[in-house]
Steps between C-alpha positions, in 0.01 A plus 500: 500500500626526861298491815524880519380524137201291584424703813508815292280345236257394765484850643451656158222253420313599813544872440444518118278198420285443811474810722425732215203274398308563822637209699576702813456258794829542692501142627452353154768727351745401778423136447559519128818695545632236735425207274779382267293437193814385309505187712172384344597524130721281293871583509516603135232766538585640844592827348130543400367433850406866567362601161140606473389205293462126520816317565523163320485183708543132420213307346419803275366689799559854623506691822239765577638848452617689816200737474257209476651337809502815698144589403373166605670527840375854563141416399475204726612684823584171676503514874688173567212277585396394149506162331606572137461295185728594212450345156814523292812482716762564244835499688331612824580877523145623561440186702783597737369852549148372559625263758685781680171688525253225565452204741511222235545475124411212279632536151410294193737461207420295186863451397697260718846657434371839613332352803825341609698820433246706694523267795877541509467874473249562774681258740828670418347833602382374834137451420331219680129590473460438128435170328550445127275249329565362147145493364277633226280720712276568198390130514198481745546134558874544590412780742217302663734208561778706661493526879708812509243690282194449714317828576469754630777740395499859609684616186560357148748640254494384145841556332401473135223627281156342491185610296301422820577341837393132500212424733699238690758766583242753614360231728829473688468861622321571827220755520661838538818371348724676244611395156757656265460391132619616164168489315428514120666386187837636373565770419216636708567381859407671827667432831180476714445502875194292585313473826259208558176603660267206532425391145603830346832671426618856556764581239749777457728513192841630594650548153528343155800283435644196318581153625524146376183296491434242773590149396290190559157653453270234358368585155126545485324270264276669250194333383469462128148463363 
């Protein structure tokens, strides 16, 4: 596909996959239409960059769908002052857009090849307020020992499915902070917008969807009597 083909595909994606699904924020739509998504996918699947589905990535991972990405950005309504934690960098596409809308982004990726690729991608697109960390963010001890992951964060985005958000991740969010999470177990997941209010959570389910499970979650030991 030529540059013109990709531009047309990007415009069609915005009009027929995103706008029609109640993502109507003009700034978000303009940002997505300006972002060359094809630059963030492997060469052999670039033609799939704008499909409404999950584009395969190295390490048996996948990108969020365009609608999932757009819905996250619209729900957060970032004003440019936020410190954002992203868990699940992939190749850095959502990371890049978050960084363009927030003050600072710290993004955690469990797969080192993807972390390196994401670092190259975001730097290549002129982003200097995002830091990629190769770490298993589902490991409480690893998070506690990482200086870049010290709280508080204003926003947390979990880029893979979790049955519930681990307590050590919830603790990183400030009071009044926002979280986007894919909650549940496949095939019954809900993209959920969560607001932390003291020790309680206000939750709004945006829509049901599908996504890979989060890697690195410690298995719970069951007692056998």
